[in-house]
Biopython code that builds the backbone (N, CA, C, O; Angstrom):
import numpy as np
from Bio.PDB.StructureBuilder import StructureBuilder

atoms = [
    (1, "MET", "N", (0.835, -1.193, 0.000)),
    (1, "MET", "CA", (0.000, 0.000, 0.000)),
    (1, "MET", "C", (0.877, 1.254, 0.000)),
    (1, "MET", "O", (1.966, 1.281, 0.574)),
    (2, "ILE", "N", (0.373, 2.261, -0.648)),
    (2, "ILE", "CA", (1.044, 3.561, -0.661)),
    (2, "ILE", "C", (0.642, 4.295, 0.622)),
    (2, "ILE", "O", (-0.549, 4.463, 0.881)),
    (3, "PRO", "N", (1.610, 4.734, 1.424)),
    (3, "PRO", "CA", (1.276, 5.486, 2.628)),
    (3, "PRO", "C", (0.611, 6.820, 2.271)),
    (3, "PRO", "O", (0.858, 7.375, 1.201)),
    (4, "THR", "N", (-0.219, 7.321, 3.161)),
    (4, "THR", "CA", (-0.929, 8.570, 2.868)),
    (4, "THR", "C", (0.027, 9.754, 2.715)),
    (4, "THR", "O", (-0.257, 10.684, 1.960)),
    (5, "ARG", "N", (1.137, 9.728, 3.413)),
    (5, "ARG", "CA", (2.117, 10.818, 3.252)),
    (5, "ARG", "C", (2.661, 10.823, 1.816)),
    (5, "ARG", "O", (2.777, 11.887, 1.208)),
    (6, "VAL", "N", (2.989, 9.673, 1.282)),
    (6, "VAL", "CA", (3.473, 9.568, -0.102)),
    (6, "VAL", "C", (2.356, 9.966, -1.062)),
    (6, "VAL", "O", (2.594, 10.667, -2.046)),
    (7, "HIS", "N", (1.139, 9.516, -0.773)),
    (7, "HIS", "CA", (-0.003, 9.892, -1.612)),
    (7, "HIS", "C", (-0.148, 11.418, -1.652)),
    (7, "HIS", "O", (-0.447, 11.991, -2.700)),
    (8, "GLY", "N", (0.066, 12.063, -0.513)),
    (8, "GLY", "CA", (-0.011, 13.522, -0.461)),
    (8, "GLY", "C", (0.993, 14.187, -1.389)),
    (8, "GLY", "O", (0.660, 15.138, -2.096)),
    (9, "VAL", "N", (2.216, 13.687, -1.385)),
    (9, "VAL", "CA", (3.236, 14.233, -2.294)),
    (9, "VAL", "C", (2.780, 14.055, -3.740)),
    (9, "VAL", "O", (2.886, 14.977, -4.549)),
    (10, "ILE", "N", (2.274, 12.869, -4.059)),
    (10, "ILE", "CA", (1.781, 12.594, -5.413)),
    (10, "ILE", "C", (0.642, 13.543, -5.762)),
    (10, "ILE", "O", (0.582, 14.048, -6.883)),
    (11, "ASP", "N", (-0.271, 13.797, -4.809)),
    (11, "ASP", "CA", (-1.399, 14.699, -5.045)),
    (11, "ASP", "C", (-0.924, 16.071, -5.508)),
    (11, "ASP", "O", (-1.412, 16.597, -6.509)),
    (12, "TYR", "N", (0.016, 16.642, -4.788)),
    (12, "TYR", "CA", (0.480, 17.986, -5.124)),
    (12, "TYR", "C", (1.232, 18.001, -6.453)),
    (12, "TYR", "O", (1.104, 18.953, -7.222)),
    (13, "ILE", "N", (2.000, 16.977, -6.727)),
    (13, "ILE", "CA", (2.703, 16.890, -8.010)),
    (13, "ILE", "C", (1.696, 16.779, -9.153)),
    (13, "ILE", "O", (1.809, 17.493, -10.149)),
    (14, "VAL", "N", (0.709, 15.885, -9.014)),
    (14, "VAL", "CA", (-0.297, 15.696, -10.067)),
    (14, "VAL", "C", (-1.093, 16.982, -10.274)),
    (14, "VAL", "O", (-1.358, 17.362, -11.415)),
    (15, "GLY", "N", (-1.478, 17.654, -9.198)),
    (15, "GLY", "CA", (-2.215, 18.908, -9.331)),
    (15, "GLY", "C", (-1.442, 19.933, -10.143)),
    (15, "GLY", "O", (-2.000, 20.570, -11.036)),
    (16, "ILE", "N", (-0.165, 20.093, -9.839)),
    (16, "ILE", "CA", (0.682, 21.053, -10.568)),
    (16, "ILE", "C", (0.878, 20.609, -12.019)),
    (16, "ILE", "O", (0.825, 21.431, -12.934)),
    (17, "VAL", "N", (1.103, 19.311, -12.229)),
    (17, "VAL", "CA", (1.279, 18.790, -13.593)),
    (17, "VAL", "C", (0.023, 19.041, -14.424)),
    (17, "VAL", "O", (0.119, 19.431, -15.588)),
    (18, "LEU", "N", (-1.148, 18.821, -13.837)),
    (18, "LEU", "CA", (-2.397, 19.046, -14.576)),
    (18, "LEU", "C", (-2.557, 20.515, -14.972)),
    (18, "LEU", "O", (-3.051, 20.817, -16.058)),
    (19, "ILE", "N", (-2.148, 21.404, -14.110)),
    (19, "ILE", "CA", (-2.241, 22.831, -14.410)),
    (19, "ILE", "C", (-1.257, 23.230, -15.499)),
    (19, "ILE", "O", (-1.595, 24.031, -16.370)),
    (20, "LEU", "N", (-0.052, 22.688, -15.466)),
    (20, "LEU", "CA", (1.000, 23.088, -16.407)),
    (20, "LEU", "C", (0.998, 22.302, -17.721)),
    (20, "LEU", "O", (1.496, 22.803, -18.729)),
    (21, "ALA", "N", (0.455, 21.098, -17.734)),
    (21, "ALA", "CA", (0.519, 20.226, -18.918)),
    (21, "ALA", "C", (0.059, 20.898, -20.215)),
    (21, "ALA", "O", (0.726, 20.742, -21.237)),
    (22, "PRO", "N", (-1.052, 21.637, -20.214)),
    (22, "PRO", "CA", (-1.465, 22.249, -21.482)),
    (22, "PRO", "C", (-0.411, 23.185, -22.073)),
    (22, "PRO", "O", (-0.269, 23.280, -23.292)),
    (23, "TYR", "N", (0.317, 23.867, -21.210)),
    (23, "TYR", "CA", (1.347, 24.797, -21.688)),
    (23, "TYR", "C", (2.609, 24.043, -22.110)),
    (23, "TYR", "O", (3.206, 24.352, -23.141)),
    (24, "ILE", "N", (3.004, 23.071, -21.322)),
    (24, "ILE", "CA", (4.215, 22.305, -21.617)),
    (24, "ILE", "C", (4.038, 21.455, -22.868)),
    (24, "ILE", "O", (4.956, 21.346, -23.682)),
    (25, "LEU", "N", (2.858, 20.850, -23.027)),
    (25, "LEU", "CA", (2.620, 19.926, -24.140)),
    (25, "LEU", "C", (1.950, 20.583, -25.347)),
    (25, "LEU", "O", (1.658, 19.909, -26.335)),
    (26, "GLY", "N", (1.708, 21.878, -25.273)),
    (26, "GLY", "CA", (1.243, 22.627, -26.439)),
    (26, "GLY", "C", (-0.231, 22.509, -26.769)),
    (26, "GLY", "O", (-0.598, 22.619, -27.939)),
    (27, "PHE", "N", (-1.100, 22.287, -25.776)),
    (27, "PHE", "CA", (-2.528, 22.308, -26.080)),
    (27, "PHE", "C", (-3.274, 23.357, -25.245)),
    (27, "PHE", "O", (-4.452, 23.193, -24.928)),
    (28, "ALA", "N", (-2.566, 24.430, -24.897)),
    (28, "ALA", "CA", (-3.184, 25.569, -24.211)),
    (28, "ALA", "C", (-3.840, 26.455, -25.265)),
    (28, "ALA", "O", (-3.305, 27.495, -25.647)),
    (29, "ASP", "N", (-5.011, 26.017, -25.725)),
    (29, "ASP", "CA", (-5.695, 26.688, -26.831)),
    (29, "ASP", "C", (-7.040, 27.279, -26.426)),
    (29, "ASP", "O", (-7.821, 27.683, -27.288)),
    (30, "GLY", "N", (-7.320, 27.335, -25.122)),
    (30, "GLY", "CA", (-8.561, 27.920, -24.644)),
    (30, "GLY", "C", (-9.776, 27.012, -24.759)),
    (30, "GLY", "O", (-10.897, 27.445, -24.491)),
    (31, "THR", "N", (-9.573, 25.762, -25.152)),
    (31, "THR", "CA", (-10.681, 24.819, -25.294)),
    (31, "THR", "C", (-10.751, 23.901, -24.076)),
    (31, "THR", "O", (-9.960, 24.028, -23.141)),
    (32, "ALA", "N", (-11.699, 22.986, -24.103)),
    (32, "ALA", "CA", (-11.845, 22.012, -23.012)),
    (32, "ALA", "C", (-10.582, 21.181, -22.833)),
    (32, "ALA", "O", (-10.283, 20.754, -21.718)),
    (33, "ALA", "N", (-9.839, 20.944, -23.901)),
    (33, "ALA", "CA", (-8.586, 20.177, -23.801)),
    (33, "ALA", "C", (-7.645, 20.824, -22.791)),
    (33, "ALA", "O", (-6.927, 20.128, -22.073)),
    (34, "GLN", "N", (-7.648, 22.141, -22.737)),
    (34, "GLN", "CA", (-6.824, 22.879, -21.791)),
    (34, "GLN", "C", (-7.505, 22.988, -20.431)),
    (34, "GLN", "O", (-6.879, 22.733, -19.402)),
    (35, "TRP", "N", (-8.769, 23.362, -20.419)),
    (35, "TRP", "CA", (-9.431, 23.721, -19.171)),
    (35, "TRP", "C", (-9.786, 22.536, -18.284)),
    (35, "TRP", "O", (-9.764, 22.666, -17.060)),
    (36, "VAL", "N", (-10.112, 21.391, -18.861)),
    (36, "VAL", "CA", (-10.462, 20.236, -18.017)),
    (36, "VAL", "C", (-9.302, 19.860, -17.101)),
    (36, "VAL", "O", (-9.508, 19.775, -15.890)),
    (37, "PRO", "N", (-8.091, 19.630, -17.616)),
    (37, "PRO", "CA", (-7.002, 19.281, -16.690)),
    (37, "PRO", "C", (-6.655, 20.413, -15.724)),
    (37, "PRO", "O", (-6.319, 20.159, -14.567)),
    (38, "MET", "N", (-6.734, 21.644, -16.184)),
    (38, "MET", "CA", (-6.394, 22.760, -15.299)),
    (38, "MET", "C", (-7.383, 22.872, -14.142)),
    (38, "MET", "O", (-6.976, 23.065, -12.997)),
    (39, "ILE", "N", (-8.671, 22.754, -14.431)),
    (39, "ILE", "CA", (-9.686, 22.832, -13.380)),
    (39, "ILE", "C", (-9.559, 21.646, -12.426)),
    (39, "ILE", "O", (-9.664, 21.811, -11.210)),
    (40, "LEU", "N", (-9.334, 20.453, -12.973)),
    (40, "LEU", "CA", (-9.161, 19.279, -12.118)),
    (40, "LEU", "C", (-7.890, 19.399, -11.271)),
    (40, "LEU", "O", (-7.870, 18.955, -10.123)),
    (41, "GLY", "N", (-6.841, 19.991, -11.824)),
    (41, "GLY", "CA", (-5.602, 20.195, -11.062)),
    (41, "GLY", "C", (-5.798, 21.167, -9.906)),
    (41, "GLY", "O", (-5.334, 20.916, -8.794)),
    (42, "ILE", "N", (-6.482, 22.270, -10.166)),
    (42, "ILE", "CA", (-6.762, 23.255, -9.114)),
    (42, "ILE", "C", (-7.644, 22.621, -8.042)),
    (42, "ILE", "O", (-7.408, 22.793, -6.846)),
    (43, "THR", "N", (-8.661, 21.888, -8.485)),
    (43, "THR", "CA", (-9.564, 21.217, -7.551)),
    (43, "THR", "C", (-8.803, 20.210, -6.684)),
    (43, "THR", "O", (-9.018, 20.140, -5.474)),
    (44, "ALA", "N", (-7.921, 19.441, -7.302)),
    (44, "ALA", "CA", (-7.131, 18.451, -6.555)),
    (44, "ALA", "C", (-6.255, 19.129, -5.503)),
    (44, "ALA", "O", (-6.126, 18.630, -4.385)),
    (45, "LEU", "N", (-5.662, 20.251, -5.856)),
    (45, "LEU", "CA", (-4.836, 20.967, -4.879)),
    (45, "LEU", "C", (-5.681, 21.452, -3.700)),
    (45, "LEU", "O", (-5.258, 21.379, -2.546)),
    (46, "ILE", "N", (-6.881, 21.948, -4.007)),
    (46, "ILE", "CA", (-7.751, 22.453, -2.935)),
    (46, "ILE", "C", (-8.180, 21.328, -2.001)),
    (46, "ILE", "O", (-8.050, 21.449, -0.783)),
    (47, "TYR", "N", (-8.698, 20.216, -2.572)),
    (47, "TYR", "CA", (-9.153, 19.169, -1.656)),
    (47, "TYR", "C", (-7.989, 18.448, -0.980)),
    (47, "TYR", "O", (-8.174, 17.843, 0.075)),
    (48, "SER", "N", (-6.811, 18.502, -1.561)),
    (48, "SER", "CA", (-5.633, 17.947, -0.887)),
    (48, "SER", "C", (-5.267, 18.791, 0.334)),
    (48, "SER", "O", (-4.878, 18.258, 1.373)),
    (49, "LEU", "N", (-5.391, 20.088, 0.201)),
    (49, "LEU", "CA", (-5.106, 20.981, 1.328)),
    (49, "LEU", "C", (-6.117, 20.818, 2.464)),
    (49, "LEU", "O", (-5.851, 21.214, 3.599)),
    (50, "LEU", "N", (-7.283, 20.232, 2.151)),
    (50, "LEU", "CA", (-8.358, 20.083, 3.131)),
    (50, "LEU", "C", (-8.551, 18.657, 3.635)),
    (50, "LEU", "O", (-9.485, 18.392, 4.392)),
    (51, "THR", "N", (-7.677, 17.735, 3.225)),
    (51, "THR", "CA", (-7.825, 16.321, 3.577)),
    (51, "THR", "C", (-7.181, 16.006, 4.919)),
    (51, "THR", "O", (-6.188, 16.628, 5.297)),
    (52, "ARG", "N", (-7.739, 15.051, 5.631)),
    (52, "ARG", "CA", (-7.164, 14.595, 6.912)),
    (52, "ARG", "C", (-5.997, 13.672, 6.637)),
    (52, "ARG", "O", (-6.098, 12.455, 6.791)),
    (53, "TYR", "N", (-4.881, 14.268, 6.226)),
    (53, "TYR", "CA", (-3.643, 13.519, 6.097)),
    (53, "TYR", "C", (-2.468, 14.428, 6.381)),
    (53, "TYR", "O", (-2.639, 15.625, 6.611)),
    (54, "GLU", "N", (-1.297, 13.869, 6.366)),
    (54, "GLU", "CA", (-0.107, 14.542, 6.871)),
    (54, "GLU", "C", (0.245, 15.843, 6.146)),
    (54, "GLU", "O", (0.848, 16.724, 6.759)),
    (55, "LEU", "N", (-0.098, 15.992, 4.899)),
    (55, "LEU", "CA", (0.388, 17.131, 4.122)),
    (55, "LEU", "C", (-0.687, 18.170, 3.809)),
    (55, "LEU", "O", (-0.610, 18.859, 2.792)),
    (56, "SER", "N", (-1.679, 18.282, 4.674)),
    (56, "SER", "CA", (-2.723, 19.283, 4.445)),
    (56, "SER", "C", (-2.638, 20.392, 5.479)),
    (56, "SER", "O", (-1.919, 20.284, 6.473)),
    (57, "ILE", "N", (-3.384, 21.459, 5.229)),
    (57, "ILE", "CA", (-3.398, 22.564, 6.186)),
    (57, "ILE", "C", (-4.652, 22.537, 7.062)),
    (57, "ILE", "O", (-4.644, 23.068, 8.172)),
    (58, "ALA", "N", (-5.716, 21.929, 6.572)),
    (58, "ALA", "CA", (-6.967, 21.801, 7.335)),
    (58, "ALA", "C", (-7.438, 20.355, 7.213)),
    (58, "ALA", "O", (-7.599, 19.840, 6.106)),
    (59, "LYS", "N", (-7.650, 19.726, 8.310)),
    (59, "LYS", "CA", (-7.987, 18.288, 8.326)),
    (59, "LYS", "C", (-9.504, 18.106, 8.304)),
    (59, "LYS", "O", (-10.095, 17.707, 9.307)),
    (60, "LEU", "N", (-10.136, 18.397, 7.165)),
    (60, "LEU", "CA", (-11.596, 18.362, 7.078)),
    (60, "LEU", "C", (-12.149, 17.151, 6.329)),
    (60, "LEU", "O", (-13.150, 16.572, 6.750)),
    (61, "ILE", "N", (-11.519, 16.765, 5.241)),
    (61, "ILE", "CA", (-12.046, 15.706, 4.376)),
    (61, "ILE", "C", (-11.430, 14.368, 4.781)),
    (61, "ILE", "O", (-10.206, 14.245, 4.813)),
    (62, "PRO", "N", (-12.258, 13.357, 5.092)),
    (62, "PRO", "CA", (-11.710, 12.034, 5.427)),
    (62, "PRO", "C", (-10.955, 11.440, 4.232)),
    (62, "PRO", "O", (-11.298, 11.686, 3.076)),
    (63, "MET", "N", (-9.948, 10.675, 4.532)),
    (63, "MET", "CA", (-9.123, 10.069, 3.490)),
    (63, "MET", "C", (-9.934, 9.238, 2.497)),
    (63, "MET", "O", (-9.685, 9.354, 1.297)),
    (64, "PRO", "N", (-10.892, 8.403, 2.924)),
    (64, "PRO", "CA", (-11.668, 7.643, 1.939)),
    (64, "PRO", "C", (-12.440, 8.549, 0.964)),
    (64, "PRO", "O", (-12.590, 8.206, -0.208)),
    (65, "VAL", "N", (-12.924, 9.690, 1.439)),
    (65, "VAL", "CA", (-13.622, 10.637, 0.559)),
    (65, "VAL", "C", (-12.628, 11.228, -0.434)),
    (65, "VAL", "O", (-12.926, 11.350, -1.622)),
    (66, "HIS", "N", (-11.456, 11.591, 0.052)),
    (66, "HIS", "CA", (-10.400, 12.121, -0.816)),
    (66, "HIS", "C", (-10.066, 11.120, -1.925)),
    (66, "HIS", "O", (-9.951, 11.497, -3.091)),
    (67, "LEU", "N", (-9.912, 9.860, -1.565)),
    (67, "LEU", "CA", (-9.577, 8.838, -2.561)),
    (67, "LEU", "C", (-10.703, 8.692, -3.583)),
    (67, "LEU", "O", (-10.438, 8.486, -4.768)),
    (68, "GLY", "N", (-11.945, 8.795, -3.141)),
    (68, "GLY", "CA", (-13.076, 8.764, -4.062)),
    (68, "GLY", "C", (-13.055, 9.946, -5.025)),
    (68, "GLY", "O", (-13.361, 9.795, -6.208)),
    (69, "LEU", "N", (-12.692, 11.125, -4.514)),
    (69, "LEU", "CA", (-12.571, 12.302, -5.375)),
    (69, "LEU", "C", (-11.461, 12.096, -6.410)),
    (69, "LEU", "O", (-11.617, 12.471, -7.572)),
    (70, "ASP", "N", (-10.353, 11.507, -5.991)),
    (70, "ASP", "CA", (-9.260, 11.211, -6.926)),
    (70, "ASP", "C", (-9.746, 10.299, -8.057)),
    (70, "ASP", "O", (-9.463, 10.548, -9.229)),
    (71, "ILE", "N", (-10.473, 9.249, -7.697)),
    (71, "ILE", "CA", (-10.949, 8.294, -8.700)),
    (71, "ILE", "C", (-11.946, 8.968, -9.640)),
    (71, "ILE", "O", (-11.877, 8.780, -10.854)),
    (72, "ALA", "N", (-12.870, 9.748, -9.087)),
    (72, "ALA", "CA", (-13.846, 10.457, -9.926)),
    (72, "ALA", "C", (-13.146, 11.429, -10.872)),
    (72, "ALA", "O", (-13.512, 11.535, -12.043)),
    (73, "SER", "N", (-12.150, 12.129, -10.370)),
    (73, "SER", "CA", (-11.376, 13.050, -11.192)),
    (73, "SER", "C", (-10.651, 12.300, -12.310)),
    (73, "SER", "O", (-10.627, 12.746, -13.457)),
    (74, "GLY", "N", (-10.063, 11.159, -11.961)),
    (74, "GLY", "CA", (-9.363, 10.351, -12.959)),
    (74, "GLY", "C", (-10.293, 9.846, -14.048)),
    (74, "GLY", "O", (-9.938, 9.845, -15.226)),
    (75, "LEU", "N", (-11.487, 9.417, -13.652)),
    (75, "LEU", "CA", (-12.466, 8.948, -14.645)),
    (75, "LEU", "C", (-12.866, 10.076, -15.590)),
    (75, "LEU", "O", (-12.913, 9.890, -16.806)),
    (76, "LEU", "N", (-13.154, 11.245, -15.025)),
    (76, "LEU", "CA", (-13.531, 12.391, -15.860)),
    (76, "LEU", "C", (-12.378, 12.795, -16.777)),
    (76, "LEU", "O", (-12.585, 13.042, -17.965)),
    (77, "LEU", "N", (-11.183, 12.861, -16.233)),
    (77, "LEU", "CA", (-10.017, 13.253, -17.032)),
    (77, "LEU", "C", (-9.771, 12.271, -18.172)),
    (77, "LEU", "O", (-9.546, 12.683, -19.310)),
    (78, "ALA", "N", (-9.812, 10.976, -17.873)),
    (78, "ALA", "CA", (-9.550, 9.957, -18.898)),
    (78, "ALA", "C", (-10.619, 9.957, -19.987)),
    (78, "ALA", "O", (-10.316, 9.700, -21.152)),
    (79, "ALA", "N", (-11.858, 10.242, -19.621)),
    (79, "ALA", "CA", (-12.957, 10.250, -20.603)),
    (79, "ALA", "C", (-13.109, 11.593, -21.308)),
    (79, "ALA", "O", (-13.786, 11.673, -22.333)),
    (80, "SER", "N", (-12.500, 12.635, -20.786)),
    (80, "SER", "CA", (-12.727, 13.994, -21.283)),
    (80, "SER", "C", (-12.441, 14.206, -22.777)),
    (80, "SER", "O", (-13.168, 14.969, -23.414)),
    (81, "PRO", "N", (-11.423, 13.572, -23.364)),
    (81, "PRO", "CA", (-11.225, 13.818, -24.799)),
    (81, "PRO", "C", (-12.441, 13.430, -25.651)),
    (81, "PRO", "O", (-12.712, 14.052, -26.678)),
    (82, "TRP", "N", (-13.163, 12.405, -25.215)),
    (82, "TRP", "CA", (-14.335, 11.952, -25.974)),
    (82, "TRP", "C", (-15.597, 12.668, -25.501)),
    (82, "TRP", "O", (-16.481, 12.967, -26.305)),
    (83, "LEU", "N", (-15.685, 12.944, -24.204)),
    (83, "LEU", "CA", (-16.848, 13.661, -23.673)),
    (83, "LEU", "C", (-16.940, 15.076, -24.233)),
    (83, "LEU", "O", (-18.031, 15.568, -24.519)),
    (84, "PHE", "N", (-15.794, 15.723, -24.385)),
    (84, "PHE", "CA", (-15.766, 17.118, -24.810)),
    (84, "PHE", "C", (-15.290, 17.311, -26.249)),
    (84, "PHE", "O", (-15.122, 18.445, -26.699)),
    (85, "GLY", "N", (-15.073, 16.219, -26.967)),
    (85, "GLY", "CA", (-14.823, 16.271, -28.398)),
    (85, "GLY", "C", (-13.478, 16.780, -28.863)),
    (85, "GLY", "O", (-13.393, 17.425, -29.908)),
    (86, "PHE", "N", (-12.419, 16.505, -28.110)),
    (86, "PHE", "CA", (-11.103, 16.932, -28.585)),
    (86, "PHE", "C", (-10.140, 15.760, -28.779)),
    (86, "PHE", "O", (-8.933, 15.968, -28.905)),
    (87, "ALA", "N", (-10.653, 14.545, -28.803)),
    (87, "ALA", "CA", (-9.808, 13.348, -28.941)),
    (87, "ALA", "C", (-9.054, 13.323, -30.264)),
    (87, "ALA", "O", (-8.016, 12.671, -30.365)),
    (88, "ASP", "N", (-9.552, 14.015, -31.271)),
    (88, "ASP", "CA", (-8.864, 14.047, -32.560)),
    (88, "ASP", "C", (-7.608, 14.925, -32.519)),
    (88, "ASP", "O", (-6.749, 14.810, -33.394)),
    (89, "ARG", "N", (-7.491, 15.804, -31.511)),
    (89, "ARG", "CA", (-6.336, 16.693, -31.392)),
    (89, "ARG", "C", (-5.346, 16.228, -30.331)),
    (89, "ARG", "O", (-4.143, 16.161, -30.582)),
    (90, "ILE", "N", (-5.856, 15.908, -29.147)),
    (90, "ILE", "CA", (-4.990, 15.501, -28.026)),
    (90, "ILE", "C", (-5.808, 14.621, -27.082)),
    (90, "ILE", "O", (-6.943, 14.949, -26.734)),
    (91, "TRP", "N", (-5.218, 13.510, -26.678)),
    (91, "TRP", "CA", (-5.936, 12.631, -25.752)),
    (91, "TRP", "C", (-5.010, 11.923, -24.769)),
    (91, "TRP", "O", (-5.401, 11.663, -23.630)),
    (92, "TRP", "N", (-3.786, 11.608, -25.194)),
    (92, "TRP", "CA", (-2.931, 10.739, -24.393)),
    (92, "TRP", "C", (-2.579, 11.293, -23.013)),
    (92, "TRP", "O", (-2.540, 10.507, -22.066)),
    (93, "PRO", "N", (-2.314, 12.622, -22.826)),
    (93, "PRO", "CA", (-1.993, 13.054, -21.456)),
    (93, "PRO", "C", (-3.204, 12.940, -20.521)),
    (93, "PRO", "O", (-3.063, 12.631, -19.338)),
    (94, "HIS", "N", (-4.381, 13.192, -21.070)),
    (94, "HIS", "CA", (-5.607, 13.103, -20.276)),
    (94, "HIS", "C", (-5.842, 11.656, -19.835)),
    (94, "HIS", "O", (-6.175, 11.395, -18.679)),
    (95, "VAL", "N", (-5.665, 10.737, -20.758)),
    (95, "VAL", "CA", (-5.879, 9.321, -20.444)),
    (95, "VAL", "C", (-4.795, 8.812, -19.494)),
    (95, "VAL", "O", (-5.104, 8.132, -18.515)),
    (96, "LEU", "N", (-3.548, 9.130, -19.767)),
    (96, "LEU", "CA", (-2.439, 8.658, -18.928)),
    (96, "LEU", "C", (-2.580, 9.132, -17.482)),
    (96, "LEU", "O", (-2.522, 8.326, -16.553)),
    (97, "ILE", "N", (-2.763, 10.422, -17.297)),
    (97, "ILE", "CA", (-2.877, 10.947, -15.933)),
    (97, "ILE", "C", (-4.189, 10.489, -15.305)),
    (97, "ILE", "O", (-4.236, 10.212, -14.107)),
    (98, "GLY", "N", (-5.255, 10.406, -16.101)),
    (98, "GLY", "CA", (-6.529, 9.918, -15.586)),
    (98, "GLY", "C", (-6.424, 8.506, -15.043)),
    (98, "GLY", "O", (-6.941, 8.210, -13.966)),
    (99, "VAL", "N", (-5.760, 7.638, -15.781)),
    (99, "VAL", "CA", (-5.590, 6.254, -15.322)),
    (99, "VAL", "C", (-4.744, 6.219, -14.045)),
    (99, "VAL", "O", (-5.044, 5.459, -13.124)),
    (100, "LEU", "N", (-3.704, 7.027, -13.987)),
    (100, "LEU", "CA", (-2.893, 7.097, -12.763)),
    (100, "LEU", "C", (-3.735, 7.566, -11.581)),
    (100, "LEU", "O", (-3.572, 7.075, -10.464)),
    (101, "GLU", "N", (-4.641, 8.522, -11.830)),
    (101, "GLU", "CA", (-5.505, 9.028, -10.758)),
    (101, "GLU", "C", (-6.528, 7.989, -10.298)),
    (101, "GLU", "O", (-7.100, 8.120, -9.216)),
    (102, "ILE", "N", (-6.755, 6.987, -11.093)),
    (102, "ILE", "CA", (-7.640, 5.888, -10.703)),
    (102, "ILE", "C", (-6.851, 4.813, -9.964)),
    (102, "ILE", "O", (-7.304, 4.308, -8.936)),
    (103, "VAL", "N", (-5.682, 4.462, -10.476)),
    (103, "VAL", "CA", (-4.894, 3.362, -9.916)),
    (103, "VAL", "C", (-4.271, 3.732, -8.569)),
    (103, "VAL", "O", (-4.332, 2.944, -7.626)),
    (104, "ILE", "N", (-3.680, 4.906, -8.470)),
    (104, "ILE", "CA", (-2.971, 5.291, -7.243)),
    (104, "ILE", "C", (-3.888, 5.272, -6.018)),
    (104, "ILE", "O", (-3.481, 4.741, -4.985)),
    (105, "PRO", "N", (-5.105, 5.825, -6.080)),
    (105, "PRO", "CA", (-5.977, 5.740, -4.893)),
    (105, "PRO", "C", (-6.337, 4.300, -4.514)),
    (105, "PRO", "O", (-6.522, 3.998, -3.335)),
    (106, "LEU", "N", (-6.435, 3.420, -5.502)),
    (106, "LEU", "CA", (-6.749, 2.029, -5.207)),
    (106, "LEU", "C", (-5.613, 1.336, -4.461)),
    (106, "LEU", "O", (-5.830, 0.319, -3.801)),
    (107, "LEU", "N", (-4.406, 1.883, -4.563)),
    (107, "LEU", "CA", (-3.233, 1.303, -3.909)),
    (107, "LEU", "C", (-2.835, 2.048, -2.637)),
    (107, "LEU", "O", (-1.837, 1.705, -2.002)),
    (108, "THR", "N", (-3.607, 3.061, -2.265)),
    (108, "THR", "CA", (-3.266, 3.912, -1.122)),
    (108, "THR", "C", (-3.990, 3.457, 0.139)),
    (108, "THR", "O", (-5.132, 3.001, 0.088)),
    (109, "ALA", "N", (-3.306, 3.590, 1.268)),
    (109, "ALA", "CA", (-3.916, 3.296, 2.575)),
    (109, "ALA", "C", (-5.178, 4.136, 2.736)),
    (109, "ALA", "O", (-5.212, 5.298, 2.329)),
    (110, "ARG", "N", (-6.198, 3.557, 3.320)),
    (110, "ARG", "CA", (-7.501, 4.229, 3.462)),
    (110, "ARG", "C", (-7.542, 5.241, 4.598)),
    (110, "ARG", "O", (-8.408, 6.115, 4.624)),
    (111, "HIS", "N", (-6.609, 5.125, 5.535)),
    (111, "HIS", "CA", (-6.608, 6.036, 6.675)),
    (111, "HIS", "C", (-5.184, 6.479, 6.972)),
    (111, "HIS", "O", (-4.253, 5.673, 6.956)),
    (112, "SER", "N", (-5.028, 7.761, 7.241)),
    (112, "SER", "CA", (-3.714, 8.298, 7.592)),
    (112, "SER", "C", (-3.464, 8.110, 9.083)),
    (112, "SER", "O", (-4.379, 7.766, 9.831)),
    (113, "SER", "N", (-2.249, 8.331, 9.507)),
    (113, "SER", "CA", (-1.935, 8.255, 10.930)),
    (113, "SER", "C", (-2.676, 9.364, 11.680)),
    (113, "SER", "O", (-2.988, 9.213, 12.861)),
    (114, "ILE", "N", (-2.950, 10.451, 11.015)),
    (114, "ILE", "CA", (-3.703, 11.549, 11.628)),
    (114, "ILE", "C", (-5.134, 11.104, 11.918)),
    (114, "ILE", "O", (-5.661, 11.372, 12.998)),
    (115, "GLU", "N", (-5.762, 10.427, 10.960)),
    (115, "GLU", "CA", (-7.125, 9.942, 11.160)),
    (115, "GLU", "C", (-7.172, 8.904, 12.271)),
    (115, "GLU", "O", (-8.119, 8.880, 13.057)),
    (116, "THR", "N", (-6.183, 8.066, 12.342)),
    (116, "THR", "CA", (-6.135, 7.043, 13.368)),
    (116, "THR", "C", (-6.054, 7.697, 14.748)),
    (116, "THR", "O", (-6.704, 7.247, 15.692)),
    (117, "THR", "N", (-5.256, 8.760, 14.860)),
    (117, "THR", "CA", (-5.116, 9.490, 16.117)),
    (117, "THR", "C", (-6.424, 10.171, 16.482)),
    (117, "THR", "O", (-6.831, 10.148, 17.643)),
    (118, "VAL", "N", (-7.091, 10.782, 15.497)),
    (118, "VAL", "CA", (-8.349, 11.477, 15.733)),
    (118, "VAL", "C", (-9.425, 10.506, 16.208)),
    (118, "VAL", "O", (-10.217, 10.840, 17.089)),
    (119, "ARG", "N", (-9.458, 9.304, 15.626)),
    (119, "ARG", "CA", (-10.479, 8.313, 15.975)),
    (119, "ARG", "C", (-10.236, 7.671, 17.335)),
    (119, "ARG", "O", (-11.177, 7.193, 17.969)),
    (120, "ALA", "N", (-8.985, 7.656, 17.790)),
    (120, "ALA", "CA", (-8.656, 6.950, 19.047)),
    (120, "ALA", "C", (-9.127, 7.682, 20.276)),
    (120, "ALA", "O", (-8.921, 7.209, 21.394)),
]
sb = StructureBuilder()
sb.init_structure("model")
sb.init_model(0)
sb.init_chain("A")
sb.init_seg("    ")
for serial, (resi, resn, name, xyz) in enumerate(atoms, 1):
    if name == "N":
        sb.init_residue(resn, " ", resi, " ")
    sb.init_atom(name, np.array(xyz, "f"), 0.0, 1.0, " ", f" {name:<3s}", serial, name[0])
structure = sb.get_structure()
């Protein structure tokens, strides 16, 4: 299992990558291809800052809810090229990161040491 502290590091990296990917990979064209990953990246950073785990600033969101948000985000990201009609221009970064956002939560511990302390 991936410890929640490691998952937190991954969360912040993925959030930043999602925001920067359209510019780095050349699809910052003002369309859904650009905005879907950017909005999901900003959202991921916000809920990561609010999750009950080691690397947040406010311990509000339980870890299982956070992992569910990650999976939902990954599903939307992976499907977005076809949902929003840009698969003919760019699809692979959305699918690649989307699949990672689905797999990583499935391999992550369901409760952080912080949650365990709070529950005790």
